[in-house]
N, C-alpha and C positions, 0 to 999 in steps of 0.2 A: 816732527811727530807724524806717525802714519795716518792717524785720523784727520789731521789738519790738511795733509797732502791730498787725501781723497776728497775731503770737503771742498778744497780749492778747485780740484778738477771738476767736481760736480757743478760748482758755481760758474766756472768757465763754460761748461757745456750749456748751462741754462742761458748764459749771455749770448750764446750762438743760436738761441731760439730752439734748442732741443728740449723737449718736455722731460723734466727730471722729477721723479717721484721718490720720496724718502720716507719710509715708515719704520719707526724705531720702537722697540719694546720699552714701556714706561719704567719697568723695574730694572731691566738690564742696562738701560741708559740713564739711570737715576743720578749718576755722578757727572753727567754732562753739564757744564757750567751755563749759567743764564746768559753769559756773554756770547757763547757759541750758539745757543738756541736763538737769541735775538739776531745774530748774524745770519743764520739760516732763514729765519722768517723774513728778514729784510731783502733776501735775494729772490730770484725768480724760481727757486726750488719749491715744489709742492711738498709740504712737510706736515706729517702727523705723528702723534704718539699713539701706540696701542696700549690702552689702559694706563693713562698717564699718572694716576694716583694709586697705583696698586700697592698693597702692603702685604708682605709675607707673614705678618703676625696675626692677621685676621683669619680664623679657621673657617673660611667660606670658599666655595668653589670659585667664585668670581675673583677672589683675592689671590688664588693660587694659579689662575690661568695666565699664561704668558705667550708672547710671540717669540718662540725660540728658534724659528727658521733663520737660516743665513742664506739668502738668495740674491742674485744680481742678474738683471736682465738688460740686454743691450739690443735695441732695434728689433726686438722680438725674433732675433736670429741666433743670438749667442746667450747662453745662460750658465751661471755658476751655482752649484748646489753643494752644500757641505756643512762643516761645523765651525768654520773659521769666522771669528768675530773681527770687527774693525777695531783693533786694539794694538797698542804700541808694544811690541815684543823686542825691539832692538835695544832698549835701555834696561837690560836685565842686570840686577845687582850681583856683585861678587863674581862676575864673569861666567855666570851660569848659562847653560845653553838655553835657547829660546824654546817655547812650548812646541810640542808636536801636535799637528792637526791635519785634517784632510778636506779637500774640496775637489769637485770634478767640473771641468769645462764641457759644456754640452752644445751640440749643434744638430740640426736636422729635425725630423718629425716630433721628437719628444718635447722640443721647445714650445710647441703649441700648447701642450698640457700645462707646462710651467707658466706660460704667459696667461692662460685663462685663470689659473689659480691665483696669480698675483693681482690681476685686474679685479677679480671677484673680491679678494680680500680688501683691496683699496676701496672699492665701492661700499663694502659692508662697514668699514671703519669711517669713511667720510660721508656716506649717504649722497655721494655725487656720482656722476656718470662720465666715464671716459668715452672718447670717440670710438665709433665702430671700427674705424681703420686700425685700431690697436690689435685686431686679430687678423693678421695677414692671410689673404686667400691662398697664397702659394704654400702655406704650411697646412697639410691635411690633418684632420682630427684623428686622434687615437691610433696613429700608425707608430708602432714601436719596433718593427723589424727593419734593420738597416741592410743595405746591399751586401755587406760582408758577412751577414748572418747573425750579427749581434742583436740580441733582444734587450730592450731597455725600457723600464717603466719608471715614471715619476709617481711617487706615492706620498700623499700628504696625510697628516692627522689634524682634524679640527674637532669642533664640539657639535657637529651637525651630522652629515652623512658619512664622514670618514673617521669616526671615533677610534676604530680598532684596526685600520688598514695596515699600518706599519707593523704592529705586533703580529697580526695574522700572517703577513708576508714572512716575517722572521720565523714564526712557529712552523709554517709550512715547509720552509727550507730546512730547518733543523730536524723536523720529523722525517724528512725524506733523505737526510744525509746518509751516505754509505761509508765514507772513509774518514773525513776530517772536517772539523769545525774550528775556525780560528776567529776569535772575536777580540777586538780592541775597543774598549768603551770606558769613558772617563767616569761616568756616574752609573754604577752597576748595582741595582737593587731589584732583581727580577721578582715578578709576581709568581704565584704558585704554578700557573701553566708553563711559564718560561723555565722555571726551576725544574719542573718535572720533565720537560722536553729535553733539557741538557742531560739530566741524569739518565733518562731512558736511552738517549743516544749513546752515552758511554757504556751502558750495560749491553748494548748491541755490538760493542766493539769499535765504535766510532771514536777516533782520537779527538778530544775536546781540549782546546787551549784558550785560556783567557789572559789578555794583557790588560791590567787594570791600573788605576792611578795609585801611585805610592805617596804622593803629597796630598794630604787631606786639607783642602782649603776651607772647608766648612765642617762644623761639628757633625752634621748629618751625613757627611761623606763617609764617616766611619762605619755606617750601616753596611757598607759593602763587605766588610770583613766578617760580618755575622754569618756569612755563607761559607767561609773558608773551611771550617772543620768538616761540614757535611760534604762539600764538593771534593775536597782532597781525599776523603775516605772513599768516595765513589770513583776515584781515579782521574778526576779532572785536573789538568795541569794549570797552575796559576802563576803568573808573573806580575810583579808590581814594577811600574816604570818609575825609576828614581833619578834619572839623569837630569830631568827638568820637569816642568809642569806638563801634564798630558791632558789633552782635550779631544782626543780621537773618538769618533763614532763610526767605526767601520767593521766589516766582517767578510770573510771568504769561506765558502763551503764547497768541499769536493773539487776545488780548483776550477770551478765553473761559475757558481753563483756568488755574487758579491753585492755589497751595499756600501754607499757613502752618503752621509747626510748629517742632519742636526740632532737626530733623536738619540737620547741616552736610553739605556735599558733600566728605567726606574719609573715609579708611578707618576712622577711629575711630567715626564715626557709622554708616557704611554697612555695616561688617563686625563691629562689636563692641558698641556701646552699645545700650541700650534707648531707642528713639526713638518719637515720635508726631507725625504730621502729619495735616492735613485736606487733601483734594483737592476742589476746587470747580469745577463747570461752571456758570458763571453770568456773563453779560456785565456786569451791574451791579456785582457783587462784584469781578470782575477789573478793571473800569474804575477803581474806587476804589483798589484796591491798586496798580495801575499808576501812578495819579496820585501816591500817597504815595511810591513808589520814585523817580519822576521828580523830585519835590520834594527828596528826599534827594540826588539827583544834582545838581540845580540849586544847592542851598544848601550842600552839603558835599562834592561830588565833584570830584576832580581827574583829568582824562583822562590816561591813560598813552599816549603816542604812540611808535610804533616807533623813530623817529629819536632820541627822548630815551632810550628804554630801551637802545638799542644803545650810547649814550654814557654810560649809568649807571656810577656808580663801581664799580670792579672788586670792592671789598669787598662791596657790596650784592649783586652778581650771584653772588659766591662764597658768601655766606651762604645765599642761596636754594638754590643747588645742594647745599651741604652739608646743609642742613635736609631737603631732599627725599631725598637718599641715606640719611640717618640714619633717616628714617621707613621707607623701603623695607627697610633692613637690619633694623630692629626688627621689622617684620612678618614678615620671613623667619625670624628667630630664633624668633619666637613661633609659627611655622608657620601663618601666616594667609594 
């Protein structure tokens, strides 16, 4: 099992007197067995749950807030940021392909921002203090320009100073797009500003393509399809990924700007959860990411055409509308 292998590696590192800190989301890790939890607690790993008793059925802000970031930091020199969970995808039933997902390995100045964010979050959750040595002097603060000209920013979403940072970064890039917007996002339920930005872009002649999830793992996922009719009429191209489960949260704009991270384009990510993305200005990186997304479309995407959607089964369209209205109602009850 993938998770057991990683846990074993973490325990071995802790036995070598390496400080290992493990922070898990209470809701996302709700199926973790008590045996494994006890095993972690009995090791030298520093272990905490973020909101350990969270319930998605309580319509309160605190109940809907999650730690949705997927970040890994090694010696404050190497970081991984993306959407990949520690979950076993090798045992896929019926020979189905494993899920598609993305993460980026990062080195250099941007790691300082990631390190500071992770240490701050651990302190906030544990009310403890890590040693000052955990912010290396050789990594300078706030430098995001690399020698090859790459500009890279680490952008987080929290419930304090950075509530709208990820959404604002997305909107700024979309509003300034000149040629092409390519988004692959698993849970896509955009708010009014995001919806308007995409429609305005396509009306300006920008090519807008969305790769969305075809396998609806939750009833509320159907809310994504509530946007199909409007978007297709505006000329936005939509593909559903049907080859396997899709968990991507990436985008490329004009072959230069790109993002990889944990944030979905839905109210839970953009208004409630703790998220983390990187935003990159680099043609080479954008070209590689675009190639990967286009391969996902080529080998696993099914295009949704307006004529087909208009003829879609009434139940499918009804489910999408009901899911969307339920989400809006839930957010209203929670005063979000």
